[in-house]
C-alpha positions in Angstrom: -0.5 27.4 12.0 -0.6 27.4 15.8 -3.4 28.8 18.1 -2.7 28.6 21.7 -5.5 30.5 23.7 -5.3 30.6 27.5 -6.6 27.7 29.3 -6.4 26.7 32.9 -3.1 24.9 33.4 -2.5 22.1 35.7 1.3 21.5 36.5 2.8 18.2 36.6 5.3 17.2 39.3 8.9 17.6 38.1 9.8 14.1 39.1 7.4 12.7 36.4 8.6 14.8 33.5 11.0 13.1 31.1 10.7 9.6 32.7 10.0 6.2 31.4 8.5 4.0 34.1 7.8 0.3 34.3 4.1 0.2 35.2 0.7 -0.3 33.8 -0.9 2.4 31.6 -3.9 2.8 34.1 -1.5 3.2 37.0 0.5 6.0 35.2 -2.7 7.8 34.1 -4.0 7.7 37.6 -0.9 9.5 38.9 -1.5 12.4 36.5 -3.7 15.5 37.5 -6.6 16.6 35.4 -5.9 18.8 32.3 -2.2 18.4 32.5 -1.1 16.8 29.2 -0.7 18.6 25.9 -0.6 15.6 23.6 -0.8 11.8 23.8 0.7 9.7 21.0 0.6 5.9 21.4 -0.1 2.6 19.7 -1.8 -0.1 21.8 -1.2 -3.9 21.2 -3.5 -5.0 18.3 -5.6 -7.9 19.2 -3.4 -11.0 19.2 -0.8 -9.8 16.6 2.0 -9.5 19.2 2.3 -11.1 22.6 4.6 -8.2 24.1 6.0 -10.7 26.6 2.6 -11.8 27.8 1.3 -8.2 28.3 -1.0 -7.8 25.3 -4.3 -7.4 27.2 -5.1 -4.0 28.6 -8.1 -2.1 30.1 -9.1 -0.1 27.1 -12.1 1.6 28.5 -10.4 2.9 31.6 -7.5 4.1 29.6 -9.7 5.9 27.1 -11.6 7.7 30.0 -8.4 8.5 31.9 -6.7 9.9 28.8 -9.5 12.4 28.3 -9.3 13.4 31.9 -5.6 14.2 31.8 -5.5 15.9 28.4 -5.8 19.7 28.5 -8.8 21.3 26.8 -7.8 21.3 23.2 -5.2 18.5 23.7 -4.9 15.7 21.1 -4.6 11.9 21.3 -3.2 10.2 18.3 -4.1 6.5 18.6 -2.3 4.3 16.0 -4.1 1.0 15.6 -4.8 -1.9 13.3 -6.8 -5.0 13.3 -6.0 -8.7 13.4 -7.7 -11.2 11.0 -9.1 -14.1 13.1 -11.0 -17.0 11.6 -11.0 -15.3 8.2 -12.6 -12.0 9.5 -11.0 -8.8 10.5 -11.9 -8.1 14.2 -13.0 -4.4 13.7 -11.5 -3.6 17.2 -10.2 -0.4 15.8 -13.6 0.7 14.9 -15.1 -0.3 18.3 -12.3 1.7 19.9 -13.0 4.8 17.8 -16.7 4.7 18.5 -16.0 4.3 22.2 -13.7 7.3 22.3 -16.4 9.4 20.7 -19.7 8.2 21.9 -18.8 7.0 25.5 -15.9 9.3 26.4 -16.6 12.6 24.6 -13.6 13.0 22.3 -14.0 14.5 18.9 -12.8 12.4 16.0 -10.8 15.3 14.6 -9.3 13.3 11.7 -9.1 9.8 10.6 -5.6 9.4 9.1 -4.0 6.5 7.4 -0.4 5.3 8.0 0.8 3.5 4.8 3.6 1.2 5.8 4.9 0.8 2.3 5.6 -2.9 2.9 3.9 -6.2 3.7 5.3 -8.7 6.1 2.9 -11.6 5.8 1.0 -11.4 2.4 -2.4 -13.0 2.3 -3.3 -15.5 -0.4 -6.9 -14.6 -0.7 -7.2 -10.9 0.0 -5.3 -7.7 -1.0 -2.3 -7.2 1.1 -2.8 -5.1 4.4 -0.2 -2.4 4.3 -1.9 0.3 6.3 -3.1 1.3 9.7 -5.4 3.9 11.2 -4.1 7.0 13.0 -7.2 8.3 14.9 -6.6 12.0 15.9 -8.9 12.6 18.7 -9.3 15.9 20.5 -10.7 17.2 23.7 -12.7 20.0 22.2 -11.2 21.9 19.2 -7.5 21.2 18.9 -5.4 24.2 20.2 -2.4 23.4 17.9 -2.1 22.6 14.4 1.2 23.1 12.6 0.9 21.4 9.1 4.3 20.1 8.0 4.7 21.9 4.7 5.1 20.3 1.3 5.7 16.9 2.5 2.5 15.4 1.2 1.2 18.0 -1.2 1.0 19.1 -4.9 2.6 22.5 -4.5 0.8 25.4 -6.3 -2.0 22.9 -7.5 -5.4 24.4 -8.5 -8.6 23.9 -6.6 -10.7 22.3 -9.3 -13.2 20.1 -7.5 -16.9 21.1 -7.4 -19.3 20.3 -4.4 -22.6 18.5 -4.7 -25.7 19.8 -2.7 -28.1 17.3 -0.9 -30.3 17.6 -3.9 -27.6 16.5 -6.2 -26.8 19.8 -7.9 -23.2 20.9 -8.4 -21.9 24.2 -7.0 -18.6 26.0 -7.5 -16.8 26.4 -4.2 -15.1 29.5 -3.0 -11.6 29.8 -4.5 -12.4 27.5 -7.5 -9.5 27.5 -10.0 -7.1 29.4 -7.8 -3.6 28.2 -6.9 -2.5 27.4 -3.5 0.9 29.0 -3.5 2.0 28.1 0.0 1.6 24.4 1.1 -0.3 22.8 -1.7 -3.0 20.4 -0.6 -2.0 18.6 2.5 -3.3 14.9 2.7 -4.1 12.8 5.6 -2.6 9.6 4.1 1.1 9.4 5.3 3.4 7.0 3.5 6.3 6.1 6.0 9.1 3.7 4.9 9.7 1.0 7.5 12.2 -1.7 8.0 15.8 -2.0 9.1 17.6 1.3 9.2 14.3 3.1 8.0 12.1 2.9 11.1 15.1 4.0 13.1 18.9 4.0 13.0 19.2 2.7 16.6 20.1 -0.9 16.0 19.2 -2.0 19.6 15.6 -0.8 19.1 14.8 -3.7 16.7 14.5 -5.9 19.7 10.9 -4.5 20.0 8.5 -6.4 17.5 6.3 -3.4 16.5 8.1 -0.1 16.7 6.8 3.4 15.6 8.9 4.8 12.6 10.6 7.8 14.2 9.5 10.0 11.3 5.9 9.2 11.8 6.1 10.0 15.6 8.1 13.2 14.8 5.5 14.6 12.3 2.6 14.1 14.6 4.5 15.7 17.6 5.4 18.6 15.4 1.9 18.9 14.1 -0.1 18.7 17.3 2.2 20.2 20.0 4.6 23.0 20.6 8.0 23.3 22.1 7.8 23.0 25.9 4.6 20.8 25.8 4.2 17.5 27.5 3.8 14.5 25.3 2.4 11.3 26.8 2.9 7.6 25.7 1.6 4.8 28.0 2.4 2.0 25.6 6.0 3.3 25.3 7.6 0.2 23.8 11.1 1.0 22.6 10.7 4.7 23.4 10.3 6.2 20.1 7.6 8.9 21.1 9.8 9.9 24.0 12.9 10.2 21.8 11.2 12.3 19.1 9.4 14.5 21.8 12.7 15.2 23.5 14.6 15.7 20.2 12.1 18.4 19.3 12.1 20.4 22.6 9.0 18.7 24.2 8.8 17.0 27.5 7.8 13.4 27.7 6.1 11.0 30.1 5.9 7.3 29.4 5.5 3.8 30.7 5.5 0.2 29.7 4.6 -3.0 31.5 7.5 -4.8 30.0 10.7 -4.3 31.9 12.8 -5.2 28.9 11.3 -2.5 26.8 11.6 0.1 29.5 15.3 -0.6 29.7 15.4 -0.5 25.9 13.7 3.0 25.9 15.9 4.3 28.5 19.0 3.2 26.7 17.9 5.0 23.5 17.1 8.1 25.6 20.5 8.0 27.1 22.2 8.7 23.8 23.4 12.3 23.1 21.2 14.5 20.9 21.0 18.1 19.6 17.9 20.2 20.0 16.7 21.9 16.7 16.5 25.7 16.4 12.7 25.5 15.7 12.9 27.3 12.4 10.3 26.4 9.7 11.7 23.9 7.3 10.4 23.6 3.7 10.8 20.2 2.2 10.7 20.2 -1.5 8.7 17.5 -3.3 7.8 16.4 -6.8 4.5 17.7 -8.0 3.2 14.3 -9.0 3.6 12.9 -5.6 0.1 12.1 -4.0 0.9 10.9 -0.5 3.3 11.9 2.2 6.8 10.4 1.8 8.7 10.3 5.0 11.5 8.0 4.1 
């Protein structure tokens, strides 16, 4: 389902479209006009989990404010983030960032999604293994675009059976109780994405980056929150996955990274030949008992 009402458009200079620059996120954002970006999809450095060649510190507050400025009304930021455990305690940096986005900047927390990595690299000995990260879907007003990816994380034709409870504790039967959803099933916001060699991406050179987006994760968000021809921004570009999946699905991209080696890596991946899709709806069949999105 896509809703695209008319909003005041601000055009981006052609020389910025479909480029990956070696610069700081704040610098790139400062070069963009107000209300010019349809969607931003990114994953910042998580606390001290990676050094990224000495570039793990960034100006979060300025980036949050500038992202809001450059997004079009109805634009969406997908912020994929996790927390380090330091001195036996999770840092809760992700929570502080989420609150700042909403309380200080003005974003809506449209959805708090979960990315289940389906794997554990460094198991803990005294706590359950950390195998997921947050995907905060933040919007500038109500999102203009929502195209759910059908039947990838649903129980097709499942019945609506849950009742609702009022503030006083009484149960009520919701509208549509007992009816089957014969279209998409129930779409969940927990996405399980297989990661690892040859799963995150088929581009072997990309594994020089220590913390890549899975291509399928980036692609599903891009297909959900943007339309062909839209501009997708990633200012922590890393190995270039957001740009690759935006381009492969008929979107424009703008990105940057402060690490020159990662910029070269992203450009090399983007230099490979590709084929644009026909933009026809694809129905992906799934087993009814599957309870979370399986993307690989």
